[in-house]
C-alpha positions in Angstrom: 132.5 288.1 255.4 134.0 291.3 256.8 134.1 289.8 260.3 136.2 286.9 259.1 138.5 289.3 257.3 138.9 291.3 260.5 139.5 288.1 262.4 142.2 287.0 259.9 143.8 290.4 260.1 143.8 290.3 263.9 145.3 286.8 264.0 148.0 287.8 261.5 149.0 290.8 263.6 149.0 288.7 266.8 150.4 285.5 265.3 153.0 284.9 268.1 150.4 285.3 270.8 148.0 283.0 268.9 150.6 280.3 268.6 151.4 280.6 272.4 147.7 280.4 273.2 147.4 277.3 271.0 150.3 275.6 272.8 148.8 276.4 276.1 145.4 275.1 275.0 146.9 271.8 273.9 148.6 271.4 277.2 145.3 272.2 278.9 143.7 269.4 276.8 146.4 266.7 276.9 147.3 266.8 280.6 143.7 266.2 281.9 143.2 263.7 279.1 146.3 261.8 280.1 145.3 261.8 283.7 141.8 260.7 282.8 143.2 257.7 280.8 145.6 256.7 283.5 143.0 256.7 286.2 139.7 256.1 284.2 140.7 253.0 282.3 141.8 250.9 285.3 138.8 252.1 287.3 136.5 251.3 284.4 137.9 247.8 284.2 137.5 247.3 287.9 134.0 248.6 287.7 133.1 246.1 285.0 134.4 243.3 287.3 132.8 244.4 290.5 129.1 245.2 291.1 129.9 247.2 294.2 132.7 249.2 292.5 130.4 249.8 289.5 127.6 251.2 291.8 130.0 253.5 293.6 132.1 254.7 290.7 129.4 255.0 288.0 127.0 256.8 290.3 129.8 259.0 291.6 131.1 260.1 288.3 127.7 260.5 286.8 127.0 263.0 289.6 130.1 264.9 288.5 128.6 265.4 285.0 125.8 267.6 286.3 128.3 270.0 287.9 129.4 272.7 285.4 133.1 272.8 284.7 133.1 276.5 285.5 131.8 275.8 289.0 134.5 273.2 289.6 137.0 275.7 288.3 136.0 278.4 290.8 135.8 275.8 293.6 139.4 274.9 293.0 140.7 278.5 293.1 140.7 278.9 296.9 143.0 275.9 297.2 145.2 276.2 294.1 144.8 279.9 293.2 144.5 281.3 289.7 146.7 278.7 288.1 147.1 275.9 285.7 146.5 273.4 288.5 142.9 274.7 289.1 142.1 274.4 285.4 143.7 270.9 285.1 141.6 269.7 288.1 138.3 270.9 286.7 139.1 269.5 283.2 140.3 266.2 284.6 136.9 265.8 286.4 135.3 266.6 283.1 137.1 263.9 281.1 136.8 261.1 283.7 133.1 260.1 283.4 132.9 259.3 279.6 136.2 257.3 279.8 135.3 255.4 282.9 131.7 254.7 281.9 132.5 253.6 278.4 135.3 251.4 279.7 132.9 249.8 282.1 130.3 249.2 279.4 132.9 247.9 276.9 134.1 245.1 279.2 130.8 244.4 280.8 129.1 243.7 277.5 131.6 241.2 276.2 129.9 237.9 275.7 130.7 235.6 278.6 130.9 232.6 276.2 133.8 234.3 274.4 135.7 234.4 277.7 134.8 230.8 278.4 136.0 229.7 275.0 139.3 231.5 275.6 139.8 229.9 279.0 138.8 226.6 277.4 141.7 227.0 274.9 144.1 227.1 277.9 144.6 230.9 278.0 145.6 232.5 281.3 143.5 235.4 282.7 146.2 237.9 281.6 146.1 236.4 278.0 142.4 236.5 277.9 142.4 240.2 278.9 145.2 241.2 276.5 144.3 239.0 273.5 140.5 238.8 273.7 138.8 241.3 275.9 140.9 244.4 275.2 140.6 244.1 271.4 136.8 243.6 271.7 136.4 246.5 274.1 138.6 249.0 272.3 136.0 250.5 269.9 133.6 251.4 272.8 136.6 252.6 274.9 137.7 254.8 272.0 134.2 256.2 271.7 134.5 257.3 275.4 137.9 258.9 274.7 136.5 260.7 271.8 133.6 262.2 273.8 136.1 263.2 276.6 138.6 264.8 274.1 136.0 266.9 272.3 134.5 268.0 275.6 137.9 269.0 277.0 138.9 270.9 273.9 135.8 273.0 274.1 135.9 273.4 277.9 139.6 274.3 278.1 138.5 277.8 276.9 137.2 278.3 280.5 140.8 278.3 281.8 141.1 281.8 280.4 138.7 283.1 283.1 141.3 282.4 285.7 144.3 283.5 283.7 145.5 280.0 282.8 145.8 281.0 279.1 144.7 279.0 276.1 142.6 280.0 273.1 139.9 281.1 275.5 141.9 284.2 276.2 140.9 285.5 272.8 137.3 284.6 273.4 137.3 286.4 276.8 139.0 289.4 275.2 136.4 289.5 272.4 133.6 289.4 275.0 135.1 292.2 277.1 135.8 294.4 274.1 132.5 293.5 272.3 134.6 292.5 269.3 133.3 289.4 267.5 136.3 289.3 265.3 138.7 288.8 268.2 136.3 286.2 269.6 136.5 284.3 266.4 140.3 284.2 266.6 139.9 282.0 269.6 136.6 280.2 268.7 137.6 279.0 265.2 140.8 277.1 266.2 138.8 275.5 269.1 136.1 274.3 266.6 138.8 273.0 264.2 140.6 271.1 267.0 137.3 269.6 268.1 136.4 268.6 264.5 139.9 267.1 264.0 139.6 265.1 267.2 136.2 263.8 266.2 137.2 262.8 262.7 140.5 261.2 263.8 139.0 259.1 266.5 136.1 258.1 264.4 138.6 256.7 261.9 140.5 254.9 264.7 137.2 253.5 266.1 136.2 252.2 262.6 139.6 250.6 262.1 139.2 248.7 265.4 135.8 247.4 264.8 136.0 243.6 264.5 135.1 242.2 261.0 131.5 241.1 260.7 
């Protein structure tokens, strides 16, 4: 328990720096997630509608998943330098695959008879999308967003390696000083943020499940 007491004491004595790092971490999470949603959701819908788009997009973004985020981060440095932009690019590439793939799966697995019934009731394609397909697809889409959010919360710690800040700065400092107490000052908030994201989006996902 001593190490947790030491971590608490260090956090208390560096409270301002910790709050600043937390804010930086949230920006590092929310900006890539927002870009991932703005780009990934339409691409996922297009992929579900087109066999060619599906083959290109799904295979392409699945290939991205095997590239470590740290490698992407360092590949971006020559073009964007040691900056927030480099971290945002690497993290955006991380969040895109689960959002796009789950969106593709969500719309592709909707029963065609459900669509036919909606069209038979006189609905326009836009009405079918908004009133039928999106509500049915949302639980699976949210599952993809949850995966992306948890992954980006954890991976945003890598931004500290290029001086982009965030809670990872305490983890890097702890490693460099061989001080586990300082490391925990960064690691515990990251774990709590990931847990909060998981629990919150699980609740949202359950609330969106259609009644049996």
